[in-house]
CHARMM-style PDB file with segment names, atoms N, HN, CA, C and O in Angstrom:
ATOM      1  N   MET     1      -3.037  -4.577  11.640  1.00  0.00      PROA
ATOM      2  CA  MET     1      -3.829  -5.505  10.547  1.00  0.00      PROA
ATOM      3  C   MET     1      -3.193  -6.961  10.309  1.00  0.00      PROA
ATOM      4  O   MET     1      -2.020  -7.146   9.983  1.00  0.00      PROA
ATOM      5  N   VAL     2      -3.733  -7.526  10.429  1.00  0.00      PROA
ATOM      6  HN  VAL     2      -4.685  -7.375  10.693  1.00  0.00      PROA
ATOM      7  CA  VAL     2      -2.616  -9.073  10.365  1.00  0.00      PROA
ATOM      8  C   VAL     2      -3.547  -9.867   9.570  1.00  0.00      PROA
ATOM      9  O   VAL     2      -4.644 -10.089  10.082  1.00  0.00      PROA
ATOM     10  N   CYS     3      -3.271 -10.396   8.258  1.00  0.00      PROA
ATOM     11  HN  CYS     3      -2.380 -10.215   7.842  1.00  0.00      PROA
ATOM     12  CA  CYS     3      -3.610 -11.490   7.625  1.00  0.00      PROA
ATOM     13  C   CYS     3      -4.262 -13.077   8.653  1.00  0.00      PROA
ATOM     14  O   CYS     3      -3.863 -13.906   9.470  1.00  0.00      PROA
ATOM     15  N   LEU     4      -5.767 -12.595   7.697  1.00  0.00      PROA
ATOM     16  HN  LEU     4      -6.091 -11.921   7.033  1.00  0.00      PROA
ATOM     17  CA  LEU     4      -6.795 -13.472   8.883  1.00  0.00      PROA
ATOM     18  C   LEU     4      -6.147 -15.155   7.746  1.00  0.00      PROA
ATOM     19  O   LEU     4      -6.759 -16.216   7.862  1.00  0.00      PROA
ATOM     20  N   GLU     5      -5.165 -15.056   6.980  1.00  0.00      PROA
ATOM     21  HN  GLU     5      -4.668 -14.193   6.886  1.00  0.00      PROA
ATOM     22  CA  GLU     5      -4.956 -16.590   6.374  1.00  0.00      PROA
ATOM     23  C   GLU     5      -3.703 -17.031   6.249  1.00  0.00      PROA
ATOM     24  O   GLU     5      -3.476 -18.107   5.696  1.00  0.00      PROA
ATOM     25  N   CYS     6      -2.781 -16.294   6.721  1.00  0.00      PROA
ATOM     26  HN  CYS     6      -2.965 -15.420   7.170  1.00  0.00      PROA
ATOM     27  CA  CYS     6      -1.241 -16.887   7.082  1.00  0.00      PROA
ATOM     28  C   CYS     6      -0.957 -16.062   8.458  1.00  0.00      PROA
ATOM     29  O   CYS     6      -0.408 -16.737   9.328  1.00  0.00      PROA
ATOM     30  N   GLY     7      -1.144 -15.179   8.675  1.00  0.00      PROA
ATOM     31  HN  GLY     7      -1.590 -14.630   7.969  1.00  0.00      PROA
ATOM     32  CA  GLY     7      -1.511 -14.133   9.941  1.00  0.00      PROA
ATOM     33  C   GLY     7       0.046 -13.298   9.583  1.00  0.00      PROA
ATOM     34  O   GLY     7       0.851 -13.300  10.514  1.00  0.00      PROA
ATOM     35  N   HSD     8       0.241 -12.976   8.982  1.00  0.00      PROA
ATOM     36  HN  HSD     8      -0.414 -12.975   8.226  1.00  0.00      PROA
ATOM     37  CA  HSD     8       1.493 -12.063   8.355  1.00  0.00      PROA
ATOM     38  C   HSD     8       0.361 -10.667   8.809  1.00  0.00      PROA
ATOM     39  O   HSD     8      -0.844 -10.506   8.618  1.00  0.00      PROA
ATOM     40  N   HSD     9       1.141 -10.041   9.303  1.00  0.00      PROA
ATOM     41  HN  HSD     9       2.120 -10.172   9.459  1.00  0.00      PROA
ATOM     42  CA  HSD     9       1.347  -8.381  10.334  1.00  0.00      PROA
ATOM     43  C   HSD     9       1.309  -7.484   8.822  1.00  0.00      PROA
ATOM     44  O   HSD     9       2.407  -6.966   8.624  1.00  0.00      PROA
ATOM     45  N   VAL    10       0.333  -7.198   7.756  1.00  0.00      PROA
ATOM     46  HN  VAL    10      -0.560  -7.619   7.917  1.00  0.00      PROA
ATOM     47  CA  VAL    10      -0.251  -5.706   7.128  1.00  0.00      PROA
ATOM     48  C   VAL    10       0.716  -4.173   7.133  1.00  0.00      PROA
ATOM     49  O   VAL    10      -0.166  -3.347   7.366  1.00  0.00      PROA
ATOM     50  N   ARG    11       1.820  -3.513   7.022  1.00  0.00      PROA
ATOM     51  HN  ARG    11       2.537  -4.184   6.832  1.00  0.00      PROA
ATOM     52  CA  ARG    11       1.663  -1.980   7.123  1.00  0.00      PROA
ATOM     53  C   ARG    11       0.899  -1.629   7.067  1.00  0.00      PROA
ATOM     54  O   ARG    11      -0.021  -1.938   6.310  1.00  0.00      PROA
ATOM     55  N   VAL    12       0.975  -0.320   8.336  1.00  0.00      PROA
ATOM     56  HN  VAL    12       1.722  -0.069   8.951  1.00  0.00      PROA
ATOM     57  CA  VAL    12      -0.291   0.375   8.859  1.00  0.00      PROA
ATOM     58  C   VAL    12       0.558   1.998   8.821  1.00  0.00      PROA
ATOM     59  O   VAL    12       1.526   2.447   9.434  1.00  0.00      PROA
ATOM     60  N   ASP    13      -0.543   2.655   7.578  1.00  0.00      PROA
ATOM     61  HN  ASP    13      -1.330   2.290   7.080  1.00  0.00      PROA
ATOM     62  CA  ASP    13       0.290   4.284   7.733  1.00  0.00      PROA
ATOM     63  C   ASP    13      -0.207   5.125   9.155  1.00  0.00      PROA
ATOM     64  O   ASP    13      -1.000   4.823  10.046  1.00  0.00      PROA
ATOM     65  N   SER    14       0.524   6.143   8.954  1.00  0.00      PROA
ATOM     66  HN  SER    14       1.169   6.389   8.231  1.00  0.00      PROA
ATOM     67  CA  SER    14       0.151   6.659  10.158  1.00  0.00      PROA
ATOM     68  C   SER    14      -0.770   7.153  10.424  1.00  0.00      PROA
ATOM     69  O   SER    14      -1.199   7.455  11.538  1.00  0.00      PROA
ATOM     70  N   ASP    15      -1.375   7.361   9.008  1.00  0.00      PROA
ATOM     71  HN  ASP    15      -1.026   7.116   8.103  1.00  0.00      PROA
ATOM     72  CA  ASP    15      -3.493   7.931   9.959  1.00  0.00      PROA
ATOM     73  C   ASP    15      -4.251   6.909   9.821  1.00  0.00      PROA
ATOM     74  O   ASP    15      -5.357   7.317  10.175  1.00  0.00      PROA
ATOM     75  N   GLU    16      -4.353   5.718   9.495  1.00  0.00      PROA
ATOM     76  HN  GLU    16      -3.455   5.386   9.208  1.00  0.00      PROA
ATOM     77  CA  GLU    16      -4.845   4.188  10.037  1.00  0.00      PROA
ATOM     78  C   GLU    16      -4.441   3.835  11.680  1.00  0.00      PROA
ATOM     79  O   GLU    16      -5.288   3.655  12.554  1.00  0.00      PROA
ATOM     80  N   ARG    17      -3.376   3.794  11.831  1.00  0.00      PROA
ATOM     81  HN  ARG    17      -2.688   3.940  11.120  1.00  0.00      PROA
ATOM     82  CA  ARG    17      -2.662   3.868  13.171  1.00  0.00      PROA
ATOM     83  C   ARG    17      -3.118   4.473  13.931  1.00  0.00      PROA
ATOM     84  O   ARG    17      -3.493   3.946  14.979  1.00  0.00      PROA
ATOM     85  N   ILE    18      -3.306   6.172  13.644  1.00  0.00      PROA
ATOM     86  HN  ILE    18      -3.002   6.600  12.792  1.00  0.00      PROA
ATOM     87  CA  ILE    18      -4.050   7.146  14.512  1.00  0.00      PROA
ATOM     88  C   ILE    18      -5.204   6.501  14.952  1.00  0.00      PROA
ATOM     89  O   ILE    18      -5.458   6.278  16.136  1.00  0.00      PROA
ATOM     90  N   ARG    19      -5.970   6.171  13.910  1.00  0.00      PROA
ATOM     91  HN  ARG    19      -5.763   6.352  12.949  1.00  0.00      PROA
ATOM     92  CA  ARG    19      -7.881   5.884  13.575  1.00  0.00      PROA
ATOM     93  C   ARG    19      -7.256   4.357  14.841  1.00  0.00      PROA
ATOM     94  O   ARG    19      -7.633   4.584  15.991  1.00  0.00      PROA
ATOM     95  N   GLN    20      -7.028   3.982  14.801  1.00  0.00      PROA
ATOM     96  HN  GLN    20      -6.722   3.798  13.867  1.00  0.00      PROA
ATOM     97  CA  GLN    20      -6.700   2.731  15.535  1.00  0.00      PROA
ATOM     98  C   GLN    20      -6.836   2.246  17.359  1.00  0.00      PROA
ATOM     99  O   GLN    20      -7.196   1.304  18.066  1.00  0.00      PROA
ATOM    100  N   LEU    21      -6.017   4.250  17.486  1.00  0.00      PROA
ATOM    101  HN  LEU    21      -5.725   5.015  16.912  1.00  0.00      PROA
ATOM    102  CA  LEU    21      -5.049   4.052  18.807  1.00  0.00      PROA
ATOM    103  C   LEU    21      -6.584   5.413  19.352  1.00  0.00      PROA
ATOM    104  O   LEU    21      -7.198   5.282  20.410  1.00  0.00      PROA
ATOM    105  N   ILE    22      -6.764   6.139  18.710  1.00  0.00      PROA
ATOM    106  HN  ILE    22      -6.265   6.246  17.850  1.00  0.00      PROA
ATOM    107  CA  ILE    22      -7.609   7.520  18.930  1.00  0.00      PROA
ATOM    108  C   ILE    22      -8.819   7.648  18.745  1.00  0.00      PROA
ATOM    109  O   ILE    22      -9.428   7.487  17.688  1.00  0.00      PROA
ATOM    110  N   ASP    23      -9.591   8.210  20.687  1.00  0.00      PROA
ATOM    111  HN  ASP    23      -9.095   8.341  21.546  1.00  0.00      PROA
ATOM    112  CA  ASP    23     -11.273   8.123  19.949  1.00  0.00      PROA
ATOM    113  C   ASP    23     -10.995   8.718  18.849  1.00  0.00      PROA
ATOM    114  O   ASP    23      -9.880   9.018  18.423  1.00  0.00      PROA
ATOM    115  N   ALA    24     -12.185   8.924  18.300  1.00  0.00      PROA
ATOM    116  HN  ALA    24     -13.091   8.681  18.646  1.00  0.00      PROA
ATOM    117  CA  ALA    24     -13.119   9.501  17.087  1.00  0.00      PROA
ATOM    118  C   ALA    24     -13.244  10.767  17.357  1.00  0.00      PROA
ATOM    119  O   ALA    24     -14.265  10.898  18.032  1.00  0.00      PROA
ATOM    120  N   ASN    25     -12.677  11.875  17.159  1.00  0.00      PROA
ATOM    121  HN  ASN    25     -11.848  11.769  16.611  1.00  0.00      PROA
ATOM    122  CA  ASN    25     -13.165  13.472  16.997  1.00  0.00      PROA
ATOM    123  C   ASN    25     -12.308  13.900  18.155  1.00  0.00      PROA
ATOM    124  O   ASN    25     -12.669  14.973  18.639  1.00  0.00      PROA
ATOM    125  N   THR    26     -10.949  13.167  18.898  1.00  0.00      PROA
ATOM    126  HN  THR    26     -10.656  12.295  18.505  1.00  0.00      PROA
ATOM    127  CA  THR    26     -10.460  14.070  19.620  1.00  0.00      PROA
ATOM    128  C   THR    26      -9.600  13.930  19.492  1.00  0.00      PROA
ATOM    129  O   THR    26      -9.014  13.696  20.549  1.00  0.00      PROA
ATOM    130  N   TRP    27      -8.990  13.925  18.631  1.00  0.00      PROA
ATOM    131  HN  TRP    27      -9.466  14.116  17.773  1.00  0.00      PROA
ATOM    132  CA  TRP    27      -7.424  14.954  18.236  1.00  0.00      PROA
ATOM    133  C   TRP    27      -7.287  15.447  16.610  1.00  0.00      PROA
ATOM    134  O   TRP    27      -7.914  15.524  15.553  1.00  0.00      PROA
ATOM    135  N   SER    28      -6.080  15.697  17.196  1.00  0.00      PROA
ATOM    136  HN  SER    28      -5.570  15.635  18.054  1.00  0.00      PROA
ATOM    137  CA  SER    28      -6.083  16.936  15.364  1.00  0.00      PROA
ATOM    138  C   SER    28      -4.467  17.269  16.043  1.00  0.00      PROA
ATOM    139  O   SER    28      -3.934  17.488  17.131  1.00  0.00      PROA
ATOM    140  N   PRO    29      -4.109  17.127  14.496  1.00  0.00      PROA
ATOM    141  CA  PRO    29      -2.388  17.085  13.744  1.00  0.00      PROA
ATOM    142  C   PRO    29      -2.080  18.498  14.780  1.00  0.00      PROA
ATOM    143  O   PRO    29      -2.975  19.080  15.394  1.00  0.00      PROA
ATOM    144  N   LEU    30      -0.718  18.858  14.808  1.00  0.00      PROA
ATOM    145  HN  LEU    30       0.009  18.386  14.310  1.00  0.00      PROA
ATOM    146  CA  LEU    30       0.095  19.772  14.913  1.00  0.00      PROA
ATOM    147  C   LEU    30       0.836  20.131  14.036  1.00  0.00      PROA
ATOM    148  O   LEU    30       1.113  19.367  13.111  1.00  0.00      PROA
ATOM    149  N   ASP    31       1.192  21.023  14.093  1.00  0.00      PROA
ATOM    150  HN  ASP    31       0.968  21.643  14.845  1.00  0.00      PROA
ATOM    151  CA  ASP    31       2.129  21.812  12.790  1.00  0.00      PROA
ATOM    152  C   ASP    31       1.996  20.520  11.189  1.00  0.00      PROA
ATOM    153  O   ASP    31       2.675  19.822  10.435  1.00  0.00      PROA
ATOM    154  N   GLU    32       0.926  20.848  11.430  1.00  0.00      PROA
ATOM    155  HN  GLU    32       0.375  21.415  12.042  1.00  0.00      PROA
ATOM    156  CA  GLU    32       0.606  20.288   9.569  1.00  0.00      PROA
ATOM    157  C   GLU    32       1.236  20.791   8.046  1.00  0.00      PROA
ATOM    158  O   GLU    32       1.224  20.301   6.916  1.00  0.00      PROA
ATOM    159  N   HSD    33       1.868  22.218   8.741  1.00  0.00      PROA
ATOM    160  HN  HSD    33       1.878  22.616   9.659  1.00  0.00      PROA
ATOM    161  CA  HSD    33       2.352  22.760   7.520  1.00  0.00      PROA
ATOM    162  C   HSD    33       4.209  22.951   7.655  1.00  0.00      PROA
ATOM    163  O   HSD    33       4.973  23.852   7.311  1.00  0.00      PROA
ATOM    164  N   LEU    34       4.421  21.543   8.363  1.00  0.00      PROA
ATOM    165  HN  LEU    34       3.800  20.810   8.642  1.00  0.00      PROA
ATOM    166  CA  LEU    34       6.272  22.034   8.647  1.00  0.00      PROA
ATOM    167  C   LEU    34       6.263  20.672   7.875  1.00  0.00      PROA
ATOM    168  O   LEU    34       5.533  19.700   8.070  1.00  0.00      PROA
ATOM    169  N   ARG    35       7.529  20.892   6.693  1.00  0.00      PROA
ATOM    170  HN  ARG    35       8.122  21.681   6.535  1.00  0.00      PROA
ATOM    171  CA  ARG    35       8.602  19.947   5.701  1.00  0.00      PROA
ATOM    172  C   ARG    35       9.376  19.581   6.385  1.00  0.00      PROA
ATOM    173  O   ARG    35       9.571  19.986   7.531  1.00  0.00      PROA
ATOM    174  N   PRO    36      10.080  18.579   5.698  1.00  0.00      PROA
ATOM    175  CA  PRO    36      11.243  18.869   6.261  1.00  0.00      PROA
ATOM    176  C   PRO    36      12.137  19.662   5.017  1.00  0.00      PROA
ATOM    177  O   PRO    36      11.775  20.192   3.966  1.00  0.00      PROA
ATOM    178  N   LEU    37      13.435  19.483   5.639  1.00  0.00      PROA
ATOM    179  HN  LEU    37      13.729  19.053   6.492  1.00  0.00      PROA
ATOM    180  CA  LEU    37      14.121  19.799   4.938  1.00  0.00      PROA
ATOM    181  C   LEU    37      15.548  19.591   5.036  1.00  0.00      PROA
ATOM    182  O   LEU    37      15.959  19.044   6.059  1.00  0.00      PROA
ATOM    183  N   ASP    38      16.312  19.912   4.208  1.00  0.00      PROA
ATOM    184  HN  ASP    38      15.978  20.356   3.377  1.00  0.00      PROA
ATOM    185  CA  ASP    38      17.945  19.805   3.239  1.00  0.00      PROA
ATOM    186  C   ASP    38      18.652  20.643   3.369  1.00  0.00      PROA
ATOM    187  O   ASP    38      19.306  20.934   2.368  1.00  0.00      PROA
ATOM    188  N   PRO    39      18.903  21.496   4.704  1.00  0.00      PROA
ATOM    189  CA  PRO    39      19.859  22.935   4.128  1.00  0.00      PROA
ATOM    190  C   PRO    39      21.046  22.208   3.955  1.00  0.00      PROA
ATOM    191  O   PRO    39      21.212  22.281   2.738  1.00  0.00      PROA
ATOM    192  N   LEU    40      21.624  21.800   4.240  1.00  0.00      PROA
ATOM    193  HN  LEU    40      21.488  21.740   5.229  1.00  0.00      PROA
ATOM    194  CA  LEU    40      23.174  21.007   3.479  1.00  0.00      PROA
ATOM    195  C   LEU    40      22.615  20.500   2.539  1.00  0.00      PROA
ATOM    196  O   LEU    40      23.691  20.155   2.049  1.00  0.00      PROA
ATOM    197  N   GLU    41      21.978  20.174   1.905  1.00  0.00      PROA
ATOM    198  HN  GLU    41      21.104  20.454   2.303  1.00  0.00      PROA
ATOM    199  CA  GLU    41      22.177  19.407   0.931  1.00  0.00      PROA
ATOM    200  C   GLU    41      22.344  18.306  -0.080  1.00  0.00      PROA
ATOM    201  O   GLU    41      22.644  18.318  -1.274  1.00  0.00      PROA
ATOM    202  N   PHE    42      21.928  16.936   1.145  1.00  0.00      PROA
ATOM    203  HN  PHE    42      21.683  16.926   2.115  1.00  0.00      PROA
ATOM    204  CA  PHE    42      22.947  15.764   1.529  1.00  0.00      PROA
ATOM    205  C   PHE    42      22.667  14.940   0.025  1.00  0.00      PROA
ATOM    206  O   PHE    42      21.538  14.590  -0.320  1.00  0.00      PROA
ATOM    207  N   ARG    43      23.618  14.757  -0.602  1.00  0.00      PROA
ATOM    208  HN  ARG    43      24.535  15.041  -0.322  1.00  0.00      PROA
ATOM    209  CA  ARG    43      22.822  13.323  -1.078  1.00  0.00      PROA
ATOM    210  C   ARG    43      23.734  11.948  -1.209  1.00  0.00      PROA
ATOM    211  O   ARG    43      24.896  11.888  -0.806  1.00  0.00      PROA
ATOM    212  N   ASP    44      22.933  10.711  -1.918  1.00  0.00      PROA
ATOM    213  HN  ASP    44      21.989  10.760  -2.245  1.00  0.00      PROA
ATOM    214  CA  ASP    44      23.194  10.103  -1.451  1.00  0.00      PROA
ATOM    215  C   ASP    44      24.489   9.925  -2.830  1.00  0.00      PROA
ATOM    216  O   ASP    44      24.639  10.503  -3.907  1.00  0.00      PROA
ATOM    217  N   GLN    45      25.174   8.928  -2.178  1.00  0.00      PROA
ATOM    218  HN  GLN    45      25.052   8.459  -1.303  1.00  0.00      PROA
ATOM    219  CA  GLN    45      26.830   8.832  -2.785  1.00  0.00      PROA
ATOM    220  C   GLN    45      26.538   7.571  -3.981  1.00  0.00      PROA
ATOM    221  O   GLN    45      27.430   7.197  -4.742  1.00  0.00      PROA
ATOM    222  N   SER    46      25.467   7.132  -3.993  1.00  0.00      PROA
ATOM    223  HN  SER    46      24.741   7.436  -3.375  1.00  0.00      PROA
ATOM    224  CA  SER    46      24.882   5.684  -5.192  1.00  0.00      PROA
ATOM    225  C   SER    46      23.954   6.149  -6.276  1.00  0.00      PROA
ATOM    226  O   SER    46      23.439   5.453  -7.151  1.00  0.00      PROA
ATOM    227  N   LEU    47      23.818   7.494  -6.064  1.00  0.00      PROA
ATOM    228  HN  LEU    47      24.237   8.058  -5.353  1.00  0.00      PROA
ATOM    229  CA  LEU    47      23.621   8.268  -7.266  1.00  0.00      PROA
ATOM    230  C   LEU    47      24.627   8.601  -8.258  1.00  0.00      PROA
ATOM    231  OT1 LEU    47      24.324   9.273  -9.244  1.00  0.00      PROA
TER     232      LEU     47
END
């Protein structure tokens, strides 16, 4: 997506990008139940 006035490229989320690239009703997500884990409990040092 590009602004017609200034030419700036607008950010696109993953759902919109998929709609742009894939024909309607031909794609289904895999492993939707997966979520990121942090088993080592990493923390930002600036906090």
